[in-house]
Every structure is written in C-alpha cells, then in structure tokens.
OpenMM code with the backbone's topology and positions (N, CA, C; nanometers):
from openmm import Vec3, app, unit

residues = "MET THR ILE ASP LEU GLN ARG GLY GLY SER ARG PRO LEU LEU SER ALA THR LEU GLU ALA SER ALA GLY VAL PRO VAL TRP ASN PRO THR THR ALA ALA ALA GLU LYS LEU THR VAL ARG THR ASN ALA THR TYR VAL LEU ALA GLY PRO GLU TRP ARG LEU ASN GLY TRP THR LEU SER THR ASP ILE GLY GLY PHE GLY PRO LEU ALA".split()
positions = [
    Vec3(-7.8292, 10.1326, -10.0060),
    Vec3(-7.6618, 10.2071, -10.0278),
    Vec3(-7.6664, 10.2606, -9.8617),
    Vec3(-7.5093, 10.2837, -9.8483),
    Vec3(-7.4495, 10.3559, -9.7441),
    Vec3(-7.3765, 10.3888, -9.7686),
    Vec3(-7.3831, 10.5624, -9.6812),
    Vec3(-7.2450, 10.6597, -9.6957),
    Vec3(-7.1639, 10.6584, -9.6025),
    Vec3(-6.9996, 10.7021, -9.5430),
    Vec3(-6.9280, 10.7206, -9.4582),
    Vec3(-6.8180, 10.7900, -9.5157),
    Vec3(-6.8112, 10.8761, -9.4206),
    Vec3(-6.7382, 11.0021, -9.3926),
    Vec3(-6.6258, 11.0179, -9.3304),
    Vec3(-6.5099, 10.9239, -9.3225),
    Vec3(-6.3696, 10.9286, -9.2330),
    Vec3(-6.3177, 11.0627, -9.2539),
    Vec3(-6.2647, 11.0681, -9.1313),
    Vec3(-6.1820, 11.2472, -9.1415),
    Vec3(-6.0722, 11.2382, -9.0413),
    Vec3(-6.0224, 11.1464, -9.0036),
    Vec3(-5.9222, 11.1257, -8.9117),
    Vec3(-5.8083, 11.1135, -8.9717),
    Vec3(-5.7957, 11.0659, -9.1005),
    Vec3(-5.6904, 11.0785, -9.1670),
    Vec3(-5.5950, 11.2525, -9.2119),
    Vec3(-5.4879, 11.2035, -9.2490),
    Vec3(-5.4348, 11.3303, -9.3671),
    Vec3(-5.5235, 11.4168, -9.4827),
    Vec3(-5.6139, 11.2961, -9.5561),
    Vec3(-5.6879, 11.3726, -9.6122),
    Vec3(-5.8866, 11.2760, -9.5761),
    Vec3(-5.9827, 11.3434, -9.5887),
    Vec3(-6.0723, 11.2958, -9.5647),
    Vec3(-6.0948, 11.1841, -9.6374),
    Vec3(-6.1528, 11.1045, -9.6382),
    Vec3(-6.2002, 10.9688, -9.7370),
    Vec3(-6.4030, 10.9368, -9.7177),
    Vec3(-6.4151, 10.9513, -9.8226),
    Vec3(-6.5997, 10.9420, -9.8557),
    Vec3(-6.6344, 10.7997, -9.9360),
    Vec3(-6.6881, 10.6945, -9.8514),
    Vec3(-6.7295, 10.5478, -9.8809),
    Vec3(-6.8490, 10.5216, -9.9030),
    Vec3(-6.8205, 10.4994, -10.0319),
    Vec3(-6.9929, 10.4822, -10.0621),
    Vec3(-7.0068, 10.2752, -10.0835),
    Vec3(-7.0927, 10.2126, -10.0415),
    Vec3(-7.0772, 10.0789, -10.0307),
    Vec3(-7.2739, 10.0588, -10.0976),
    Vec3(-7.2565, 9.9837, -10.2117),
    Vec3(-7.4192, 9.9463, -10.2993),
    Vec3(-7.4325, 9.8262, -10.2778),
    Vec3(-7.5347, 9.7664, -10.2702),
    Vec3(-7.6060, 9.6525, -10.2014),
    Vec3(-7.6585, 9.6145, -10.3277),
    Vec3(-7.6972, 9.5399, -10.4263),
    Vec3(-7.8186, 9.4408, -10.5190),
    Vec3(-7.8173, 9.3307, -10.5416),
    Vec3(-7.9125, 9.2626, -10.5873),
    Vec3(-7.8947, 9.1189, -10.5507),
    Vec3(-8.0056, 9.1527, -10.7656),
    Vec3(-7.9802, 9.0231, -10.8575),
    Vec3(-8.0481, 9.0215, -10.9618),
    Vec3(-8.1261, 8.8546, -10.9215),
    Vec3(-8.2033, 8.8293, -10.9954),
    Vec3(-8.2928, 8.7038, -11.0277),
    Vec3(-8.2875, 8.6819, -11.1898),
    Vec3(-8.2297, 8.5604, -11.2224),
    Vec3(-8.2178, 8.5423, -11.3651),
    Vec3(-8.2988, 8.3937, -11.3980),
    Vec3(-8.3682, 8.3817, -11.5167),
    Vec3(-8.4198, 8.2354, -11.4823),
    Vec3(-8.2929, 8.1340, -11.5739),
    Vec3(-8.3226, 8.0210, -11.4943),
    Vec3(-8.1958, 7.9203, -11.5949),
    Vec3(-8.2525, 7.7922, -11.5189),
    Vec3(-8.2362, 7.7287, -11.6654),
    Vec3(-8.2387, 7.5843, -11.6123),
    Vec3(-8.1506, 7.5128, -11.5030),
    Vec3(-8.2591, 7.4548, -11.4029),
    Vec3(-8.1595, 7.3671, -11.3165),
    Vec3(-8.1450, 7.2358, -11.3420),
    Vec3(-8.0178, 7.1985, -11.4021),
    Vec3(-7.9951, 7.0618, -11.4215),
    Vec3(-8.0479, 6.9705, -11.2747),
    Vec3(-8.0292, 6.9564, -11.1631),
    Vec3(-8.0179, 6.8657, -11.0171),
    Vec3(-8.2387, 6.8487, -11.0607),
    Vec3(-8.2830, 6.9414, -11.0648),
    Vec3(-8.4684, 6.9713, -11.0670),
    Vec3(-8.5028, 6.9296, -11.2151),
    Vec3(-8.4252, 6.9635, -11.2842),
    Vec3(-8.4641, 6.9340, -11.4694),
    Vec3(-8.6237, 7.0494, -11.4392),
    Vec3(-8.6007, 7.1623, -11.3862),
    Vec3(-8.7204, 7.2505, -11.3942),
    Vec3(-8.6257, 7.4126, -11.4454),
    Vec3(-8.7103, 7.4723, -11.4625),
    Vec3(-8.7040, 7.6077, -11.5122),
    Vec3(-8.7049, 7.7327, -11.3327),
    Vec3(-8.5590, 7.7171, -11.2902),
    Vec3(-8.5717, 7.8232, -11.1769),
    Vec3(-8.5064, 7.9435, -11.1925),
    Vec3(-8.5345, 8.0104, -11.1004),
    Vec3(-8.4497, 8.1630, -11.1135),
    Vec3(-8.3147, 8.1863, -11.0457),
    Vec3(-8.1962, 8.1827, -11.0434),
    Vec3(-8.0562, 8.1742, -10.9697),
    Vec3(-8.0569, 8.3241, -10.9222),
    Vec3(-8.0363, 8.3337, -10.7640),
    Vec3(-8.0615, 8.4981, -10.7637),
    Vec3(-7.8411, 8.5298, -10.7687),
    Vec3(-7.7844, 8.6748, -10.7586),
    Vec3(-7.6678, 8.6721, -10.7795),
    Vec3(-7.6498, 8.7899, -10.6741),
    Vec3(-7.6030, 8.7820, -10.5523),
    Vec3(-7.6109, 8.9462, -10.5048),
    Vec3(-7.4772, 8.9904, -10.5230),
    Vec3(-7.4597, 9.1260, -10.5457),
    Vec3(-7.3858, 9.2024, -10.5995),
    Vec3(-7.3151, 9.3413, -10.4340),
    Vec3(-7.2250, 9.2936, -10.3849),
    Vec3(-7.1616, 9.4446, -10.3407),
    Vec3(-7.0006, 9.4835, -10.4114),
    Vec3(-7.0475, 9.6535, -10.3988),
    Vec3(-6.9445, 9.7605, -10.4843),
    Vec3(-6.9347, 9.8576, -10.3422),
    Vec3(-6.7988, 9.8760, -10.3353),
    Vec3(-6.7770, 10.0045, -10.2367),
    Vec3(-6.6890, 10.1040, -10.3534),
    Vec3(-6.6669, 10.1962, -10.3144),
    Vec3(-6.5718, 10.3253, -10.4170),
    Vec3(-6.5961, 10.3751, -10.2781),
    Vec3(-6.3913, 10.4432, -10.2946),
    Vec3(-6.3628, 10.5340, -10.1528),
    Vec3(-6.3311, 10.6636, -10.2673),
    Vec3(-6.3232, 10.7629, -10.2175),
    Vec3(-6.3065, 10.8876, -10.2861),
    Vec3(-6.2173, 10.9305, -10.1630),
    Vec3(-6.1379, 11.0323, -10.2190),
    Vec3(-6.0587, 11.0948, -10.1366),
    Vec3(-6.0245, 11.2028, -10.1647),
    Vec3(-6.0680, 11.3221, -10.0217),
    Vec3(-6.0374, 11.4905, -10.0596),
    Vec3(-5.9399, 11.5353, -10.0292),
    Vec3(-5.8934, 11.6554, -10.0768),
    Vec3(-6.0143, 11.7726, -10.0772),
    Vec3(-6.0396, 11.7723, -10.2537),
    Vec3(-5.9988, 11.6592, -10.3224),
    Vec3(-6.0332, 11.6686, -10.4503),
    Vec3(-6.1831, 11.6015, -10.4874),
    Vec3(-6.1544, 11.5084, -10.4304),
    Vec3(-6.2630, 11.3514, -10.4195),
    Vec3(-6.2086, 11.2825, -10.5422),
    Vec3(-6.0997, 11.2588, -10.5715),
    Vec3(-6.0674, 11.1165, -10.6750),
    Vec3(-6.0786, 10.9925, -10.6202),
    Vec3(-6.0892, 10.9289, -10.7163),
    Vec3(-6.1295, 10.7870, -10.7010),
    Vec3(-6.0173, 10.7157, -10.6005),
    Vec3(-5.9961, 10.6440, -10.4698),
    Vec3(-5.9037, 10.6210, -10.4378),
    Vec3(-5.8926, 10.4794, -10.3958),
    Vec3(-6.0297, 10.4194, -10.4400),
    Vec3(-6.0043, 10.2214, -10.4221),
    Vec3(-6.1495, 10.1634, -10.4517),
    Vec3(-6.1318, 10.0631, -10.4781),
    Vec3(-6.2822, 10.0377, -10.4890),
    Vec3(-6.2760, 9.8869, -10.5120),
    Vec3(-6.3895, 9.8431, -10.4763),
    Vec3(-6.4226, 9.6815, -10.4538),
    Vec3(-6.5580, 9.6425, -10.4944),
    Vec3(-6.5515, 9.4891, -10.5582),
    Vec3(-6.6304, 9.4595, -10.6197),
    Vec3(-6.6837, 9.2835, -10.5643),
    Vec3(-6.7929, 9.2685, -10.5370),
    Vec3(-6.7491, 9.1335, -10.5256),
    Vec3(-6.9515, 9.0704, -10.5278),
    Vec3(-6.9555, 8.9271, -10.6029),
    Vec3(-7.0901, 8.8442, -10.6385),
    Vec3(-7.0710, 8.7184, -10.5628),
    Vec3(-7.1746, 8.6750, -10.5514),
    Vec3(-7.1820, 8.5620, -10.5002),
    Vec3(-7.3019, 8.5316, -10.5312),
    Vec3(-7.3583, 8.3703, -10.5266),
    Vec3(-7.4511, 8.3340, -10.5789),
    Vec3(-7.5473, 8.2619, -10.4416),
    Vec3(-7.6901, 8.3270, -10.4359),
    Vec3(-7.7546, 8.2819, -10.3483),
    Vec3(-7.8127, 8.1234, -10.3508),
    Vec3(-7.8498, 8.0922, -10.4614),
    Vec3(-7.8910, 7.9884, -10.5047),
    Vec3(-8.0098, 7.9915, -10.5749),
    Vec3(-8.0828, 7.8300, -10.6015),
    Vec3(-8.1785, 7.8417, -10.7110),
    Vec3(-8.3175, 7.8591, -10.6069),
    Vec3(-8.4522, 7.8873, -10.6763),
    Vec3(-8.5618, 7.9100, -10.5939),
    Vec3(-8.6714, 7.9475, -10.7265),
    Vec3(-8.7975, 7.8740, -10.6820),
    Vec3(-8.8659, 7.9373, -10.7797),
    Vec3(-8.9311, 8.0524, -10.8595),
    Vec3(-8.9749, 8.0700, -11.0023),
    Vec3(-8.9797, 8.1389, -11.0840),
    Vec3(-9.0905, 8.2003, -11.0469),
    Vec3(-9.0724, 8.2971, -10.9920),
    Vec3(-9.2598, 8.3755, -10.9698),
    Vec3(-9.2870, 8.5328, -11.0166),
] * unit.nanometer
topology = app.Topology()
chain = topology.addChain("A")
for resn in residues:
    res = topology.addResidue(resn, chain)
    for name in ("N", "CA", "C"):
        topology.addAtom(name, app.Element.getBySymbol(name[0]), res)
C-alpha cells in the first residue's frame, strides 16, 4: 500500500494504491497436474479534498502464471 498527497491543484488529491496477489489451486491441462495459478491485483483510489470525496479509481488484474502447489 502506498499513499500520495498532491497539493498543487485547486483541491488537494489523496491517492491510495493497493497491490495484492492470490494463489488459486487449479488444474493445468498443459501439464495434466494440479498447480497454483497466481492472480495479481492493483487498485488505486483518489480522494479530492477538502470534503475528501471519491474522485476516481482504477482496478486491474493480470495472471502471473502457473506454479507448484506448495
């Protein structure tokens, strides 16, 4: 998690960025074995002051690939 405060515009902006990943057990048909599929997620939320209302957000995911179940 990272926090950023921008004060240069007409209103201050507070951005919070979250990064996470999760491993999900799945069947990999290429190797014919149970493996872990990693999915990464990034989210950014922007709040605008002085009332600190939600001003924008982004959410993205990508697949990191298969790996051994451990």
